[in-house]
N, CA and C of each residue as an Amber inpcrd file, in Angstrom:
protein
   333
  -5.0490000-123.7960000  41.5470000  -6.1040000-122.7340000  41.1810000
  -7.4390000-123.1740000  41.7480000  -8.1280000-124.2770000  41.6930000
  -9.0910000-124.5900000  42.0280000  -9.2760000-124.6290000  43.6970000
  -8.2080000-124.9970000  44.3600000  -7.8090000-125.1420000  45.6860000
  -8.2940000-124.1170000  46.5240000  -7.4790000-122.9230000  45.9130000
  -7.3600000-121.5110000  46.4660000  -8.8740000-120.7090000  46.4150000
  -9.2360000-121.0530000  45.4180000 -10.6960000-120.7060000  45.0890000
 -11.6150000-121.3800000  46.0880000 -11.6090000-122.3640000  46.8040000
 -12.5200000-123.1810000  47.4070000 -12.2690000-122.5700000  48.7090000
 -10.9250000-122.1780000  48.9920000 -10.4930000-121.8890000  50.3270000
 -11.1450000-120.3460000  50.7190000 -11.1480000-119.5580000  49.3660000
 -11.7220000-118.2890000  49.2480000 -13.3730000-118.2160000  49.5260000
 -13.8010000-118.8740000  48.9060000 -15.1740000-119.2410000  49.1510000
 -15.4310000-119.3460000  50.4720000 -14.6830000-120.5230000  51.0840000
 -15.0270000-120.9620000  52.3390000 -15.1150000-119.6830000  53.4780000
 -14.2080000-119.0650000  53.2390000 -13.7880000-117.9470000  54.0090000
 -14.4150000-116.8890000  54.1910000 -15.1280000-116.6860000  52.4600000
 -15.9420000-115.5820000  52.5950000 -17.5720000-115.8100000  53.1790000
 -17.5420000-117.2620000  53.1120000 -19.2150000-117.6350000  53.5280000
 -19.0280000-118.0170000  55.0870000 -17.8770000-117.9640000  55.7090000
 -17.5280000-117.7380000  57.0450000 -17.6230000-116.7510000  57.6150000
 -16.9350000-115.4350000  56.9210000 -17.1430000-114.2740000  57.3160000
 -18.7000000-113.6980000  57.2970000 -19.2880000-113.7640000  56.3450000
 -20.8550000-113.8130000  55.8850000 -21.8070000-114.3440000  57.2470000
 -21.4810000-115.4230000  57.3620000 -22.2160000-116.3760000  58.2490000
 -21.9300000-115.2290000  59.6230000 -20.6700000-115.3030000  59.9350000
 -20.5190000-114.7040000  61.3250000 -21.0100000-113.1080000  61.4630000
 -20.6460000-112.5740000  60.4260000 -21.6530000-111.0410000  60.2050000
 -23.0470000-110.7780000  60.5670000 -23.7060000-111.9280000  59.5740000
 -25.2260000-112.0500000  60.1840000 -25.6840000-112.8160000  61.2750000
 -24.6990000-113.4460000  61.9510000 -25.1550000-114.0570000  63.0870000
 -24.9790000-112.5410000  64.0110000 -23.9420000-112.0190000  63.8050000
 -23.8650000-110.7660000  64.9150000 -24.7730000-109.8130000  65.0290000
 -25.4410000-109.6070000  63.6290000 -26.6470000-108.7600000  63.4530000
 -27.3830000-109.2930000  63.7530000 -28.1330000-110.6900000  63.8090000
 -29.2580000-111.1040000  64.0830000 -29.2100000-110.9430000  65.7490000
 -27.9160000-111.4770000  66.3510000 -28.0190000-111.1060000  68.0430000
 -28.3260000-109.7320000  68.0790000 -28.1300000-108.7010000  67.6120000
 -28.0120000-107.5990000  67.8520000 -29.5900000-107.1280000  68.0270000
 -30.1180000-107.4470000  66.5960000 -31.5520000-107.4070000  66.2920000
 -32.6210000-108.0340000  67.4460000 -32.1970000-109.0350000  67.7220000
 -33.0320000-109.9610000  68.7670000 -32.6270000-109.2450000  70.1580000
 -31.5520000-108.7230000  70.5190000 -31.5420000-107.9720000  71.8560000
 -32.1780000-106.3620000  71.7540000 -32.0770000-105.4660000  70.6360000
 -33.1360000-104.6730000  70.0880000 -34.4120000-105.1770000  70.4740000
 -35.3350000-106.0240000  69.9060000 -36.4270000-106.5600000  69.8940000
 -36.7770000-106.8420000  71.6070000 -35.9280000-107.3020000  72.4840000
 -36.0130000-107.8460000  73.6970000 -35.9540000-106.5780000  74.3490000
 -35.4600000-105.8240000  74.0030000 -35.3200000-104.2410000  75.0590000
 -36.6000000-103.8440000  74.4920000 -37.1330000-103.3730000  73.4030000
 -38.5380000-103.0750000  73.3850000 -39.4680000-103.8150000  73.6660000
 -39.3550000-104.9300000  73.3060000 -41.0190000-105.3760000  74.2970000
 -40.8970000-105.4530000  75.8840000 -39.3570000-104.9290000  76.2350000
 -39.4750000-104.9900000  77.9290000 -40.1460000-103.7150000  78.2040000
 -39.8330000-102.6670000  77.2460000 -40.2560000-101.3150000  77.5410000
 -41.7270000-101.1810000  77.3150000 -42.3830000-101.5720000  76.3780000
 -43.7250000-101.5070000  76.0000000 -44.1920000-102.2580000  77.2530000
 -43.8960000-103.4670000  77.4330000 -44.4080000-104.4100000  78.5860000
 -44.5600000-103.6340000  79.8930000 -43.3960000-102.7060000  80.3300000
 -43.0680000-101.7320000  81.5550000 -44.2060000-100.5860000  81.4270000
 -44.2430000-100.0040000  80.0130000 -45.0160000 -98.9890000  79.8210000
 -46.7610000 -99.3730000  80.2070000 -46.9830000-100.7140000  79.5820000
 -48.3650000-100.8180000  79.8620000 -48.9170000-101.1910000  81.5030000
 -47.9230000-102.0450000  81.9270000 -48.0710000-102.3710000  83.1760000
 -48.0830000-100.9550000  84.2030000 -47.3550000-100.2000000  83.8890000
 -47.6010000 -98.6750000  84.7350000 -48.7530000 -98.0880000  84.4080000
 -49.2130000 -97.9580000  82.9880000 -50.2150000 -97.2630000  82.5330000
 -51.1860000 -97.9520000  83.0770000 -51.6010000 -99.1150000  83.0650000
 -52.8760000 -99.4870000  83.5670000 -52.7410000 -99.3850000  85.0950000
 -51.9430000 -99.4950000  85.9530000 -51.6900000 -99.4520000  87.1400000
 -52.2420000 -97.9530000  87.7090000 -51.5960000 -97.3100000  86.7530000
 -52.0360000 -95.5270000  87.1610000 -53.1680000 -95.2980000  87.0680000
 -53.7360000 -95.5120000  85.7250000 -55.1880000 -95.2280000  85.4960000
 -56.2180000 -95.9670000  86.4170000 -55.7520000 -97.1040000  86.9000000
 -56.6950000 -97.9420000  87.8210000 -56.6910000 -97.0560000  89.1730000
 -55.5110000 -96.5180000  89.4370000 -55.7830000 -95.7560000  90.8080000
 -56.3800000 -94.3970000  90.9490000 -56.2860000 -93.5850000  89.5250000
 -57.2690000 -92.8100000  89.2360000 -58.4700000 -92.9370000  88.8160000
 -59.1280000 -93.8360000  88.4530000 -60.6190000 -94.1850000  88.3940000
 -61.0560000 -94.5010000  89.8010000 -60.4100000 -95.3720000  90.3620000
 -60.6720000 -95.7470000  91.8820000 -60.9040000 -94.8080000  92.5730000
 -60.0250000 -93.5380000  92.7090000 -60.0930000 -92.1570000  93.4300000
 -61.3370000 -91.5740000  92.7430000 -61.1760000 -91.3620000  91.5780000
 -62.5640000 -90.6940000  91.0290000 -64.1210000 -91.3150000  91.5310000
 -63.8790000 -92.8110000  91.1610000 -65.2140000 -93.0570000  91.8420000
 -65.5070000 -92.9980000  92.9430000 -64.6330000 -93.1150000  94.0050000
 -64.6350000 -92.9250000  95.3270000 -65.1830000 -91.6850000  95.9010000
 -64.2950000 -90.4050000  95.2090000 -64.7730000 -89.2600000  95.0990000
 -66.4050000 -89.0360000  95.0600000 -67.1020000 -89.5710000  93.6650000
 -68.2560000 -89.4860000  93.2640000 -69.2340000 -90.4040000  94.4290000
 -68.7310000 -91.4300000  94.6830000 -69.7820000 -92.3530000  95.7340000
 -69.9940000 -91.3140000  96.5540000 -68.9240000 -91.0800000  97.5200000
 -68.9920000 -90.3240000  98.8730000 -69.7590000 -88.8490000  98.7180000
 -69.8200000 -88.1400000  97.4830000 -70.4330000 -87.0960000  97.5260000
 -72.0000000 -87.2740000  96.8630000 -72.1560000 -88.5750000  96.4990000
 -73.4500000 -88.5030000  95.7290000 -74.4320000 -88.3710000  96.5870000
 -74.5910000 -88.3080000  97.8390000 -75.4940000 -87.9650000  98.9170000
 -77.0260000 -88.6510000  98.4740000 -77.8750000 -88.2340000  97.7990000
 -79.3230000 -88.8530000  97.8400000 -79.2630000 -89.7120000  96.3770000
 -78.2120000 -89.1400000  95.4150000 -78.6750000 -89.3140000  94.0950000
 -77.8660000 -90.8050000  93.5370000 -79.2090000 -91.6480000  93.4420000
 -78.5450000 -93.1050000  93.3100000 -77.8760000 -93.3840000  92.2430000
 -77.9790000 -92.4480000  90.9000000 -77.4080000 -92.8690000  89.9020000
 -75.6950000 -92.3380000  89.9990000 -75.5800000 -91.1610000  90.7400000
 -74.1650000 -90.8610000  91.1690000 -73.5260000 -92.0380000  91.6630000
 -74.5160000 -92.5750000  92.9350000 -73.6440000 -93.3560000  93.8750000
 -73.3310000 -94.4540000  92.8880000 -74.3400000 -95.1850000  92.2510000
 -73.7630000 -96.4680000  91.4040000 -72.8270000 -96.1160000  90.6200000
 -72.7690000 -95.1690000  89.9460000 -71.6110000 -94.5940000  89.2250000
 -70.2600000 -94.6540000  89.4830000 -69.9170000 -94.0900000  90.9570000
 -69.1020000 -94.1850000  92.0020000 -68.6330000 -95.3990000  92.0950000
 -69.7230000 -96.1710000  92.6170000 -69.1550000 -97.6480000  92.8130000
 -68.8410000 -98.4620000  91.8910000 -68.9290000 -98.1470000  90.7260000
 -68.6560000 -99.0960000  89.9120000 -67.0390000 -98.2960000  89.1070000
 -67.0520000 -97.0690000  89.6490000 -65.7830000 -96.6320000  89.3750000
 -65.1550000 -97.3580000  90.1700000 -65.1450000 -97.0020000  91.5000000
 -64.2990000 -97.7680000  92.2820000 -63.8390000 -99.1750000  92.1680000
 -64.9370000 -99.9390000  91.8510000 -64.5730000-101.5340000  91.5650000
 -63.8320000-101.4890000  90.0140000 -64.0940000-100.9370000  89.3020000
 -63.1270000-100.9330000  87.9940000 -61.9500000-100.2530000  88.0940000
 -61.6860000 -99.1990000  88.7270000 -60.2800000 -99.1190000  89.1440000
 -59.1300000 -99.9550000  89.9710000 -60.1990000-100.5360000  91.0540000
 -59.7620000-101.6910000  91.8520000 -59.2190000-102.8970000  91.0720000
 -60.0740000-103.0770000  90.2330000 -59.9690000-104.1560000  88.8810000
 -58.5990000-104.2390000  88.1140000 -58.6550000-102.5260000  87.6650000
 -57.4000000-102.5300000  87.0700000 -56.2440000-102.5680000  87.6500000
 -56.3740000-102.2520000  89.0120000 -55.0560000-102.2900000  89.5890000
 -54.2990000-103.8470000  90.1560000 -55.5890000-104.5460000  90.1260000
 -55.2550000-106.0650000  90.2440000 -54.8060000-106.8770000  89.0630000
 -55.5010000-106.2500000  87.8560000 -55.2270000-106.6320000  86.7320000
 -53.7230000-106.3490000  86.4330000 -53.2300000-104.8700000  86.5050000
 -51.6360000-104.3900000  86.4720000 -50.8950000-105.2110000  87.1370000
 -51.0880000-105.8070000  88.4750000 -50.0620000-106.7380000  89.6460000
 -50.1640000-108.0340000  88.7760000 -51.3740000-108.5990000  88.3310000
 -51.4530000-109.7920000  87.8390000 -50.8050000-109.8730000  86.3340000
 -50.6080000-108.5100000  85.5000000 -49.8320000-108.6230000  84.2750000
 -48.4260000-108.9580000  84.3720000 -48.0340000-107.9500000  85.6650000
 -46.5190000-108.2770000  85.9540000 -46.0920000-109.5300000  86.3020000
 -46.8780000-110.0810000  87.0740000 -46.5280000-111.7000000  87.3980000
 -46.6000000-112.5960000  86.3910000 -47.5510000-112.2020000  85.6170000
 -47.5840000-113.3880000  84.2840000 -46.4020000-113.1370000  83.2820000
 -46.1330000-111.7600000  83.1090000 -45.2420000-111.5850000  82.0710000
 -43.5760000-111.9210000  82.4970000 -43.6210000-112.0640000  84.1060000
 -42.1250000-112.1620000  84.6940000 -42.3410000-113.5510000  84.5920000
 -43.3970000-114.2460000  84.9180000 -43.6970000-115.9560000  84.9380000
 -43.0610000-116.2910000  83.3580000 -43.4000000-115.9400000  82.3710000
 -43.1560000-116.3230000  81.1950000 -41.3760000-116.2650000  80.7960000
 -41.0360000-115.0930000  81.1340000 -39.8940000-114.6760000  81.1150000
 -38.7640000-115.6670000  81.3760000 -39.2150000-116.0710000  82.7290000
 -38.3430000-117.2140000  83.1000000 -38.5650000-118.3460000  82.9960000
 -39.8760000-118.6480000  82.3530000 -40.2510000-120.1090000  81.7550000
 -39.6780000-119.9640000  80.1810000 -39.4980000-119.1410000  79.4530000
 -39.2630000-119.1060000  78.1620000 -37.6290000-119.5030000  77.7640000
 -36.9660000-119.2520000  78.3990000 -35.4320000-119.5410000  78.0360000
 -35.4030000-121.1510000  78.0680000 -35.7440000-121.7330000  78.9970000
 -35.5410000-123.0180000  79.2040000 -36.4370000-123.7010000  78.0260000
 -37.7130000-122.8770000  77.4740000 -38.2400000-124.0650000  76.5440000
 -37.8300000-123.7840000  74.9990000 -37.1690000-122.7670000  74.7570000
 -36.8060000-122.4240000  73.4100000 -35.6280000-122.8510000  73.0940000
 -35.3290000-123.6000000  71.9120000 -33.7480000-124.0450000  71.5530000
 -33.2570000-122.7680000  71.2760000 -32.1660000-122.6980000  71.7590000
 -31.2320000-121.3900000  71.5560000 -30.5200000-121.6430000  69.6490000
 -31.0440000-120.5630000  68.7690000 -30.6220000-120.8520000  67.3070000
 -29.0580000-120.5350000  67.3770000 -28.7210000-119.2300000  68.3320000
 -27.5320000-118.6700000  68.2990000 -27.0370000-118.6170000  69.9160000
 -25.6770000-119.5740000  70.0900000 -25.2110000-119.7650000  71.1140000
 -24.5670000-118.4890000  71.5990000
């Protein structure tokens, strides 16, 4: 009787461990998908806002005529928009670099 209880417990432990490992892997996959979507949203939004700010700044700068204040704000808008575009591209490069480096650095818990 004691031997059968040990086998039954071992089977229960094995089934629970397998089920929890599968759930953990599924959760990790969902988290990775969510993080990828957030990263793509941030990069796209940053780039699009940068283009809009650049174009508005260029328009203000070109139509400023003799108003030094408008010309200054237009110039700042152009440089700010250009900076946001560069930051968007740099962000993509930075994230993709670490996505490619991370799998080699992290010891896999679940094979």
